All heavy atoms as TSV, in Angstrom:
chain	resi	resn	atom	element	x	y	z
A	1	MET	N	N	208.523	27.277	-21.381
A	1	MET	CA	C	209.216	27.400	-20.153
A	1	MET	C	C	209.822	28.792	-20.155
A	1	MET	O	O	210.409	29.216	-21.142
A	1	MET	CB	C	210.285	26.298	-20.101
A	1	MET	CG	C	211.101	26.258	-18.881
A	1	MET	SD	S	212.652	26.941	-19.362
A	1	MET	CE	C	213.394	27.332	-17.901
A	2	THR	N	N	209.619	29.512	-19.068
A	2	THR	CA	C	210.179	30.853	-18.947
A	2	THR	C	C	211.162	30.866	-17.797
A	2	THR	O	O	210.873	30.331	-16.728
A	2	THR	CB	C	209.070	31.893	-18.696
A	2	THR	OG1	O	208.146	31.853	-19.789
A	2	THR	CG2	C	209.633	33.290	-18.577
A	3	SER	N	N	212.316	31.461	-18.040
A	3	SER	CA	C	213.305	31.630	-16.978
A	3	SER	C	C	213.800	33.063	-17.006
A	3	SER	O	O	213.800	33.716	-18.048
A	3	SER	CB	C	214.473	30.658	-17.153
A	3	SER	OG	O	215.078	30.807	-18.418
A	4	SER	N	N	214.176	33.552	-15.825
A	4	SER	CA	C	214.738	34.897	-15.761
A	4	SER	C	C	215.923	34.904	-14.818
A	4	SER	O	O	215.962	34.172	-13.822
A	4	SER	CB	C	213.686	35.921	-15.329
A	4	SER	OG	O	213.307	35.721	-13.989
A	5	PHE	N	N	216.880	35.723	-15.166
A	5	PHE	CA	C	218.116	35.870	-14.406
A	5	PHE	C	C	218.293	37.356	-14.148
A	5	PHE	O	O	218.469	38.123	-15.096
A	5	PHE	CB	C	219.305	35.333	-15.212
A	5	PHE	CG	C	219.166	33.875	-15.582
A	5	PHE	CD1	C	218.427	33.501	-16.695
A	5	PHE	CD2	C	219.759	32.900	-14.820
A	5	PHE	CE1	C	218.299	32.163	-17.044
A	5	PHE	CE2	C	219.628	31.556	-15.158
A	5	PHE	CZ	C	218.897	31.196	-16.275
A	6	ASP	N	N	218.219	37.766	-12.860
A	6	ASP	CA	C	218.327	39.198	-12.595
A	6	ASP	C	C	219.755	39.598	-12.246
A	6	ASP	O	O	220.629	38.744	-12.072
A	6	ASP	CB	C	217.320	39.677	-11.549
A	6	ASP	CG	C	217.627	39.249	-10.128
A	6	ASP	OD1	O	218.770	38.849	-9.834
A	6	ASP	OD2	O	216.726	39.331	-9.286
A	7	ASP	N	N	219.978	40.903	-12.148
A	7	ASP	CA	C	221.316	41.434	-11.912
A	7	ASP	C	C	221.861	41.085	-10.535
A	7	ASP	O	O	223.064	41.196	-10.303
A	7	ASP	CB	C	221.317	42.951	-12.100
A	7	ASP	CG	C	221.083	43.346	-13.543
A	7	ASP	OD1	O	221.248	42.494	-14.439
A	7	ASP	OD2	O	220.740	44.518	-13.787
A	8	ARG	N	N	221.026	40.662	-9.620
A	8	ARG	CA	C	221.469	40.261	-8.280
A	8	ARG	C	C	221.779	38.779	-8.191
A	8	ARG	O	O	222.097	38.263	-7.128
A	8	ARG	CB	C	220.395	40.614	-7.262
A	8	ARG	CG	C	220.208	42.094	-7.098
A	8	ARG	CD	C	219.174	42.368	-6.050
A	8	ARG	NE	N	219.085	43.787	-5.789
A	8	ARG	CZ	C	218.286	44.312	-4.915
A	8	ARG	NH1	N	217.484	43.528	-4.204
A	8	ARG	NH2	N	218.257	45.610	-4.727
A	9	GLY	N	N	221.630	38.071	-9.295
A	9	GLY	CA	C	221.926	36.644	-9.325
A	9	GLY	C	C	220.741	35.749	-9.019
A	9	GLY	O	O	220.892	34.533	-8.919
A	10	ARG	N	N	219.561	36.317	-8.864
A	10	ARG	CA	C	218.373	35.505	-8.607
A	10	ARG	C	C	217.865	34.883	-9.900
A	10	ARG	O	O	217.870	35.520	-10.952
A	10	ARG	CB	C	217.276	36.352	-7.973
A	10	ARG	CG	C	217.605	36.752	-6.540
A	10	ARG	CD	C	216.490	37.530	-5.939
A	10	ARG	NE	N	216.545	38.878	-6.523
A	10	ARG	CZ	C	215.847	39.902	-6.109
A	10	ARG	NH1	N	214.994	39.756	-5.132
A	10	ARG	NH2	N	215.970	41.082	-6.681
A	11	VAL	N	N	217.403	33.649	-9.767
A	11	VAL	CA	C	216.919	32.896	-10.924
A	11	VAL	C	C	215.503	32.416	-10.636
A	11	VAL	O	O	215.217	31.928	-9.547
A	11	VAL	CB	C	217.822	31.670	-11.191
A	11	VAL	CG1	C	217.276	30.828	-12.319
A	11	VAL	CG2	C	219.242	32.102	-11.461
A	12	THR	N	N	214.622	32.565	-11.610
A	12	THR	CA	C	213.292	31.971	-11.531
A	12	THR	C	C	213.060	31.178	-12.809
A	12	THR	O	O	213.582	31.521	-13.863
A	12	THR	CB	C	212.169	33.027	-11.373
A	12	THR	OG1	O	212.206	33.895	-12.497
A	12	THR	CG2	C	212.342	33.832	-10.104
A	13	ALA	N	N	212.297	30.105	-12.691
A	13	ALA	CA	C	212.008	29.279	-13.867
A	13	ALA	C	C	210.726	28.506	-13.633
A	13	ALA	O	O	210.426	28.117	-12.511
A	13	ALA	CB	C	213.158	28.318	-14.127
A	14	GLY	N	N	209.978	28.301	-14.700
A	14	GLY	CA	C	208.758	27.522	-14.606
A	14	GLY	C	C	208.139	27.297	-15.969
A	14	GLY	O	O	208.448	27.990	-16.924
A	15	ILE	N	N	207.270	26.313	-16.026
A	15	ILE	CA	C	206.536	26.046	-17.263
A	15	ILE	C	C	205.355	27.006	-17.283
A	15	ILE	O	O	204.502	26.978	-16.396
A	15	ILE	CB	C	206.078	24.585	-17.328
A	15	ILE	CG1	C	207.309	23.678	-17.365
A	15	ILE	CG2	C	205.178	24.356	-18.530
A	15	ILE	CD1	C	207.005	22.206	-17.301
A	16	THR	N	N	205.334	27.882	-18.258
A	16	THR	CA	C	204.316	28.926	-18.317
A	16	THR	C	C	203.292	28.699	-19.420
A	16	THR	O	O	202.267	29.373	-19.426
A	16	THR	CB	C	204.974	30.308	-18.508
A	16	THR	OG1	O	205.837	30.253	-19.651
A	16	THR	CG2	C	205.792	30.695	-17.291
A	17	ALA	N	N	203.565	27.783	-20.329
A	17	ALA	CA	C	202.606	27.496	-21.394
A	17	ALA	C	C	202.920	26.135	-22.008
A	17	ALA	O	O	204.072	25.722	-22.052
A	17	ALA	CB	C	202.659	28.567	-22.477
A	18	THR	N	N	201.881	25.453	-22.452
A	18	THR	CA	C	202.041	24.225	-23.217
A	18	THR	C	C	201.136	24.327	-24.441
A	18	THR	O	O	200.106	24.997	-24.405
A	18	THR	CB	C	201.673	22.964	-22.408
A	18	THR	OG1	O	200.310	23.050	-22.013
A	18	THR	CG2	C	202.558	22.812	-21.177
A	19	ALA	N	N	201.541	23.662	-25.507
A	19	ALA	CA	C	200.746	23.691	-26.731
A	19	ALA	C	C	201.097	22.481	-27.578
A	19	ALA	O	O	202.226	22.011	-27.560
A	19	ALA	CB	C	201.025	24.964	-27.516
A	20	GLN	N	N	200.125	21.974	-28.304
A	20	GLN	CA	C	200.377	20.933	-29.292
A	20	GLN	C	C	200.477	21.624	-30.635
A	20	GLN	O	O	199.601	22.432	-30.993
A	20	GLN	CB	C	199.267	19.901	-29.302
A	20	GLN	CG	C	199.306	18.982	-28.111
A	20	GLN	CD	C	198.326	17.844	-28.271
A	20	GLN	OE1	O	197.228	18.018	-28.801
A	20	GLN	NE2	N	198.720	16.676	-27.820
A	21	ALA	N	N	201.543	21.328	-31.347
A	21	ALA	CA	C	201.744	21.981	-32.642
A	21	ALA	C	C	202.514	21.047	-33.564
A	21	ALA	O	O	203.238	20.161	-33.115
A	21	ALA	CB	C	202.514	23.279	-32.455
A	22	ASP	N	N	202.369	21.269	-34.859
A	22	ASP	CA	C	203.127	20.490	-35.830
A	22	ASP	C	C	204.588	20.886	-35.817
A	22	ASP	O	O	205.463	20.081	-36.106
A	22	ASP	CB	C	202.562	20.704	-37.237
A	22	ASP	CG	C	201.172	20.107	-37.394
A	22	ASP	OD1	O	200.864	19.112	-36.687
A	22	ASP	OD2	O	200.401	20.628	-38.200
A	23	LYS	N	N	204.854	22.143	-35.470
A	23	LYS	CA	C	206.214	22.665	-35.451
A	23	LYS	C	C	206.446	23.391	-34.125
A	23	LYS	O	O	205.596	24.169	-33.688
A	23	LYS	CB	C	206.412	23.640	-36.615
A	23	LYS	CG	C	207.810	24.151	-36.763
A	23	LYS	CD	C	207.920	25.046	-37.975
A	23	LYS	CE	C	209.324	25.626	-38.030
A	23	LYS	NZ	N	209.445	26.622	-39.086
A	24	LYS	N	N	207.569	23.117	-33.501
A	24	LYS	CA	C	207.903	23.747	-32.223
A	24	LYS	C	C	208.132	25.240	-32.425
A	24	LYS	O	O	208.865	25.638	-33.328
A	24	LYS	CB	C	209.163	23.079	-31.664
A	24	LYS	CG	C	209.615	23.612	-30.330
A	24	LYS	CD	C	210.754	22.800	-29.740
A	24	LYS	CE	C	211.992	22.918	-30.582
A	24	LYS	NZ	N	213.182	22.357	-29.967
A	25	PRO	N	N	207.504	26.100	-31.594
A	25	PRO	CA	C	207.740	27.545	-31.721
A	25	PRO	C	C	209.207	27.894	-31.460
A	25	PRO	O	O	209.922	27.157	-30.781
A	25	PRO	CB	C	206.848	28.151	-30.633
A	25	PRO	CG	C	205.831	27.098	-30.337
A	25	PRO	CD	C	206.522	25.796	-30.577
A	26	GLU	N	N	209.617	29.018	-31.973
A	26	GLU	CA	C	210.991	29.461	-31.790
A	26	GLU	C	C	211.169	30.036	-30.382
A	26	GLU	O	O	210.323	30.767	-29.882
A	26	GLU	CB	C	211.324	30.533	-32.833
A	26	GLU	CG	C	212.792	30.900	-32.860
A	26	GLU	CD	C	213.123	31.796	-34.031
A	26	GLU	OE1	O	212.489	31.664	-35.087
A	26	GLU	OE2	O	214.015	32.631	-33.859
A	27	SER	N	N	212.278	29.707	-29.737
A	27	SER	CA	C	212.604	30.256	-28.426
A	27	SER	C	C	213.008	31.718	-28.588
A	27	SER	O	O	213.552	32.115	-29.613
A	27	SER	CB	C	213.737	29.458	-27.781
A	27	SER	OG	O	213.323	28.128	-27.546
A	28	THR	N	N	212.713	32.512	-27.555
A	28	THR	CA	C	213.020	33.938	-27.610
A	28	THR	C	C	213.700	34.383	-26.322
A	28	THR	O	O	213.667	33.678	-25.311
A	28	THR	CB	C	211.740	34.782	-27.795
A	28	THR	OG1	O	210.867	34.542	-26.693
A	28	THR	CG2	C	211.029	34.453	-29.098
A	29	SER	N	N	214.302	35.561	-26.365
A	29	SER	CA	C	214.887	36.146	-25.157
A	29	SER	C	C	214.703	37.655	-25.204
A	29	SER	O	O	214.594	38.250	-26.273
A	29	SER	CB	C	216.372	35.798	-25.040
A	29	SER	OG	O	217.094	36.360	-26.111
A	30	THR	N	N	214.640	38.235	-24.007
A	30	THR	CA	C	214.469	39.672	-23.857
A	30	THR	C	C	215.386	40.145	-22.740
A	30	THR	O	O	215.486	39.488	-21.701
A	30	THR	CB	C	213.005	40.012	-23.465
A	30	THR	OG1	O	212.134	39.461	-24.439
A	30	THR	CG2	C	212.790	41.504	-23.370
A	31	SER	N	N	216.046	41.263	-22.939
A	31	SER	CA	C	216.868	41.855	-21.895
A	31	SER	C	C	216.235	43.161	-21.452
A	31	SER	O	O	215.843	43.982	-22.284
A	31	SER	CB	C	218.282	42.135	-22.410
A	31	SER	OG	O	218.964	40.935	-22.646
A	32	THR	N	N	216.112	43.327	-20.136
A	32	THR	CA	C	215.619	44.577	-19.578
A	32	THR	C	C	216.741	45.192	-18.747
A	32	THR	O	O	217.829	44.622	-18.651
A	32	THR	CB	C	214.376	44.348	-18.697
A	32	THR	OG1	O	214.747	43.612	-17.540
A	32	THR	CG2	C	213.279	43.616	-19.458
A	33	ARG	N	N	216.453	46.305	-18.135
A	33	ARG	CA	C	217.469	46.953	-17.305
A	33	ARG	C	C	217.910	46.068	-16.156
A	33	ARG	O	O	219.066	46.113	-15.741
A	33	ARG	CB	C	216.898	48.243	-16.716
A	33	ARG	CG	C	217.374	49.472	-17.381
A	33	ARG	CD	C	216.889	50.756	-16.763
A	33	ARG	NE	N	216.578	50.695	-15.337
A	33	ARG	CZ	C	215.656	51.401	-14.748
A	33	ARG	NH1	N	214.919	52.231	-15.447
A	33	ARG	NH2	N	215.438	51.296	-13.457
A	34	ARG	N	N	217.007	45.281	-15.631
A	34	ARG	CA	C	217.290	44.516	-14.420
A	34	ARG	C	C	217.444	43.016	-14.600
A	34	ARG	O	O	217.943	42.337	-13.716
A	34	ARG	CB	C	216.190	44.778	-13.401
A	34	ARG	CG	C	216.158	46.213	-12.968
A	34	ARG	CD	C	215.152	46.411	-11.874
A	34	ARG	NE	N	215.027	47.825	-11.593
A	34	ARG	CZ	C	213.902	48.452	-11.390
A	34	ARG	NH1	N	212.781	47.783	-11.429
A	34	ARG	NH2	N	213.882	49.735	-11.142
A	35	LYS	N	N	216.971	42.473	-15.725
A	35	LYS	CA	C	217.073	41.021	-15.885
A	35	LYS	C	C	216.980	40.593	-17.340
A	35	LYS	O	O	216.575	41.353	-18.203
A	35	LYS	CB	C	216.005	40.313	-15.068
A	35	LYS	CG	C	214.577	40.620	-15.468
A	35	LYS	CD	C	213.622	39.916	-14.518
A	35	LYS	CE	C	212.237	40.493	-14.583
A	35	LYS	NZ	N	211.354	39.848	-13.626
A	36	ASP	N	N	217.374	39.344	-17.558
A	36	ASP	CA	C	217.249	38.702	-18.857
A	36	ASP	C	C	216.151	37.642	-18.735
A	36	ASP	O	O	216.132	36.873	-17.773
A	36	ASP	CB	C	218.559	38.044	-19.279
A	36	ASP	CG	C	219.668	39.061	-19.481
A	36	ASP	OD1	O	219.376	40.182	-19.930
A	36	ASP	OD2	O	220.829	38.726	-19.191
A	37	ILE	N	N	215.252	37.605	-19.708
A	37	ILE	CA	C	214.120	36.688	-19.688
A	37	ILE	C	C	214.185	35.803	-20.928
A	37	ILE	O	O	214.342	36.296	-22.043
A	37	ILE	CB	C	212.790	37.466	-19.673
A	37	ILE	CG1	C	212.758	38.424	-18.480
A	37	ILE	CG2	C	211.603	36.503	-19.660
A	37	ILE	CD1	C	211.688	39.485	-18.579
A	38	TYR	N	N	214.053	34.498	-20.707
A	38	TYR	CA	C	214.132	33.524	-21.796
A	38	TYR	C	C	212.840	32.722	-21.865
A	38	TYR	O	O	212.336	32.269	-20.840
A	38	TYR	CB	C	215.303	32.567	-21.569
A	38	TYR	CG	C	216.629	33.276	-21.484
A	38	TYR	CD1	C	217.126	33.727	-20.267
A	38	TYR	CD2	C	217.370	33.513	-22.630
A	38	TYR	CE1	C	218.338	34.398	-20.193
A	38	TYR	CE2	C	218.584	34.175	-22.563
A	38	TYR	CZ	C	219.057	34.615	-21.346
A	38	TYR	OH	O	220.247	35.278	-21.283
A	39	ASN	N	N	212.302	32.566	-23.061
A	39	ASN	CA	C	211.144	31.714	-23.313
A	39	ASN	C	C	211.614	30.589	-24.231
A	39	ASN	O	O	211.893	30.819	-25.406
A	39	ASN	CB	C	210.010	32.504	-23.979
A	39	ASN	CG	C	209.434	33.535	-23.034
A	39	ASN	OD1	O	208.957	33.192	-21.978
A	39	ASN	ND2	N	209.506	34.791	-23.418
A	40	ASP	N	N	211.729	29.401	-23.654
A	40	ASP	CA	C	212.225	28.243	-24.389
A	40	ASP	C	C	211.093	27.243	-24.606
A	40	ASP	O	O	210.262	27.033	-23.727
A	40	ASP	CB	C	213.354	27.564	-23.605
A	40	ASP	CG	C	214.561	28.462	-23.437
A	40	ASP	OD1	O	215.141	28.852	-24.460
A	40	ASP	OD2	O	214.920	28.777	-22.289
A	41	TRP	N	N	211.082	26.625	-25.771
A	41	TRP	CA	C	210.094	25.614	-26.113
A	41	TRP	C	C	210.787	24.269	-26.257
A	41	TRP	O	O	211.914	24.196	-26.731
A	41	TRP	CB	C	209.380	25.973	-27.407
A	41	TRP	CG	C	208.515	27.183	-27.252
A	41	TRP	CD1	C	208.889	28.489	-27.449
A	41	TRP	CD2	C	207.165	27.207	-26.835
A	41	TRP	NE1	N	207.835	29.329	-27.186
A	41	TRP	CE2	C	206.755	28.554	-26.804
A	41	TRP	CE3	C	206.244	26.233	-26.483
A	41	TRP	CZ2	C	205.471	28.943	-26.441
A	41	TRP	CZ3	C	204.962	26.614	-26.130
A	41	TRP	CH2	C	204.597	27.957	-26.115
A	42	PHE	N	N	210.111	23.199	-25.871
A	42	PHE	CA	C	210.669	21.856	-25.911
A	42	PHE	C	C	209.725	20.917	-26.636
A	42	PHE	O	O	208.532	21.185	-26.740
A	42	PHE	CB	C	210.904	21.354	-24.478
A	42	PHE	CG	C	211.916	22.177	-23.731
A	42	PHE	CD1	C	211.541	23.307	-23.041
A	42	PHE	CD2	C	213.252	21.833	-23.755
A	42	PHE	CE1	C	212.461	24.088	-22.366
A	42	PHE	CE2	C	214.187	22.596	-23.083
A	42	PHE	CZ	C	213.799	23.721	-22.392
A	43	GLY	N	N	210.263	19.798	-27.089
A	43	GLY	CA	C	209.464	18.817	-27.806
A	43	GLY	C	C	208.549	18.015	-26.904
A	43	GLY	O	O	207.558	17.459	-27.355
A	44	ALA	N	N	208.874	17.948	-25.605
A	44	ALA	CA	C	208.062	17.184	-24.652
A	44	ALA	C	C	208.082	17.882	-23.296
A	44	ALA	O	O	209.065	18.523	-22.928
A	44	ALA	CB	C	208.606	15.770	-24.520
A	45	GLU	N	N	206.995	17.736	-22.555
A	45	GLU	CA	C	206.896	18.384	-21.245
A	45	GLU	C	C	207.963	17.875	-20.279
A	45	GLU	O	O	208.481	18.625	-19.461
A	45	GLU	CB	C	205.502	18.169	-20.656
A	45	GLU	CG	C	205.260	19.005	-19.428
A	45	GLU	CD	C	203.833	18.934	-18.926
A	45	GLU	OE1	O	202.926	18.604	-19.705
A	45	GLU	OE2	O	203.640	19.228	-17.741
A	46	ALA	N	N	208.329	16.603	-20.389
A	46	ALA	CA	C	209.363	16.042	-19.511
A	46	ALA	C	C	210.697	16.756	-19.719
A	46	ALA	O	O	211.432	17.008	-18.759
A	46	ALA	CB	C	209.507	14.549	-19.763
A	47	GLU	N	N	211.016	17.086	-20.967
A	47	GLU	CA	C	212.241	17.838	-21.255
A	47	GLU	C	C	212.202	19.207	-20.576
A	47	GLU	O	O	213.198	19.657	-20.015
A	47	GLU	CB	C	212.403	18.055	-22.760
A	47	GLU	CG	C	212.717	16.837	-23.567
A	47	GLU	CD	C	212.763	17.199	-25.046
A	47	GLU	OE1	O	213.684	17.947	-25.441
A	47	GLU	OE2	O	211.869	16.750	-25.781
A	48	ALA	N	N	211.053	19.859	-20.649
A	48	ALA	CA	C	210.905	21.193	-20.044
A	48	ALA	C	C	211.053	21.106	-18.534
A	48	ALA	O	O	211.740	21.932	-17.921
A	48	ALA	CB	C	209.560	21.794	-20.427
A	49	ARG	N	N	210.437	20.115	-17.911
A	49	ARG	CA	C	210.544	19.956	-16.452
A	49	ARG	C	C	211.999	19.738	-16.026
A	49	ARG	O	O	212.452	20.306	-15.040
A	49	ARG	CB	C	209.683	18.788	-15.974
A	49	ARG	CG	C	208.213	19.061	-16.044
A	49	ARG	CD	C	207.409	17.908	-15.420
A	49	ARG	NE	N	206.001	18.059	-15.687
A	49	ARG	CZ	C	205.200	18.891	-15.041
A	49	ARG	NH1	N	205.685	19.652	-14.108
A	49	ARG	NH2	N	203.923	18.958	-15.343
A	50	LYS	N	N	212.719	18.921	-16.778
A	50	LYS	CA	C	214.125	18.669	-16.465
A	50	LYS	C	C	214.936	19.958	-16.579
A	50	LYS	O	O	215.764	20.265	-15.724
A	50	LYS	CB	C	214.694	17.606	-17.403
A	50	LYS	CG	C	216.129	17.263	-17.123
A	50	LYS	CD	C	216.641	16.183	-18.047
A	50	LYS	CE	C	218.120	15.941	-17.761
A	50	LYS	NZ	N	218.722	15.063	-18.723
A	51	PHE	N	N	214.675	20.740	-17.611
A	51	PHE	CA	C	215.405	21.979	-17.815
A	51	PHE	C	C	215.090	22.986	-16.711
A	51	PHE	O	O	215.977	23.694	-16.238
A	51	PHE	CB	C	215.089	22.567	-19.191
A	51	PHE	CG	C	216.046	23.658	-19.617
A	51	PHE	CD1	C	217.355	23.370	-19.954
A	51	PHE	CD2	C	215.614	24.977	-19.657
A	51	PHE	CE1	C	218.222	24.365	-20.339
A	51	PHE	CE2	C	216.482	25.995	-20.040
A	51	PHE	CZ	C	217.789	25.684	-20.378
A	52	VAL	N	N	213.837	23.053	-16.274
A	52	VAL	CA	C	213.457	23.943	-15.166
A	52	VAL	C	C	214.291	23.605	-13.933
A	52	VAL	O	O	214.842	24.492	-13.275
A	52	VAL	CB	C	211.941	23.837	-14.856
A	52	VAL	CG1	C	211.614	24.480	-13.515
A	52	VAL	CG2	C	211.123	24.478	-15.951
A	53	GLU	N	N	214.401	22.341	-13.611
A	53	GLU	CA	C	215.187	21.928	-12.437
A	53	GLU	C	C	216.665	22.298	-12.590
A	53	GLU	O	O	217.296	22.738	-11.635
A	53	GLU	CB	C	215.022	20.427	-12.177
A	53	GLU	CG	C	213.622	20.060	-11.735
A	53	GLU	CD	C	213.149	20.856	-10.527
A	53	GLU	OE1	O	213.900	21.019	-9.559
A	53	GLU	OE2	O	211.994	21.346	-10.574
A	54	GLU	N	N	217.198	22.129	-13.794
A	54	GLU	CA	C	218.596	22.492	-14.035
A	54	GLU	C	C	218.818	23.989	-13.869
A	54	GLU	O	O	219.825	24.413	-13.293
A	54	GLU	CB	C	219.023	22.032	-15.427
A	54	GLU	CG	C	219.122	20.539	-15.577
A	54	GLU	CD	C	219.380	20.087	-17.006
A	54	GLU	OE1	O	219.540	20.947	-17.898
A	54	GLU	OE2	O	219.403	18.876	-17.229
A	55	VAL	N	N	217.891	24.784	-14.370
A	55	VAL	CA	C	218.017	26.238	-14.259
A	55	VAL	C	C	217.958	26.668	-12.799
A	55	VAL	O	O	218.728	27.524	-12.356
A	55	VAL	CB	C	216.927	26.953	-15.094
A	55	VAL	CG1	C	216.840	28.433	-14.759
A	55	VAL	CG2	C	217.178	26.767	-16.579
A	56	LYS	N	N	217.064	26.072	-12.033
A	56	LYS	CA	C	216.924	26.431	-10.625
A	56	LYS	C	C	218.176	26.097	-9.826
A	56	LYS	O	O	218.432	26.697	-8.791
A	56	LYS	CB	C	215.711	25.748	-10.021
A	56	LYS	CG	C	214.398	26.344	-10.505
A	56	LYS	CD	C	213.230	25.657	-9.851
A	56	LYS	CE	C	211.907	26.283	-10.253
A	56	LYS	NZ	N	210.766	25.623	-9.591
A	57	MET	N	N	218.963	25.135	-10.289
A	57	MET	CA	C	220.199	24.749	-9.598
A	57	MET	C	C	221.364	25.663	-9.956
A	57	MET	O	O	222.399	25.626	-9.309
A	57	MET	CB	C	220.562	23.298	-9.946
A	57	MET	CG	C	219.514	22.314	-9.535
A	57	MET	SD	S	219.250	22.308	-7.783
A	57	MET	CE	C	219.971	20.768	-7.366
A	58	ALA	N	N	221.198	26.508	-10.968
A	58	ALA	CA	C	222.296	27.378	-11.430
A	58	ALA	C	C	222.655	28.420	-10.384
A	58	ALA	O	O	221.937	28.810	-9.559
A	58	ALA	CB	C	221.903	28.058	-12.726
């Protein structure tokens, strides 16, 4: 799931990748001049969908 928060207060979020793995990948974040970008991984797709909706309500 990738989300971004820009300096104007705009938020975007969506499920950008899914994978089956023995171990959940580590979540990462990146800051640019104009926005912060977060790549979060979840144990189940339902968890990711719920989090996307929560982020969009922020």
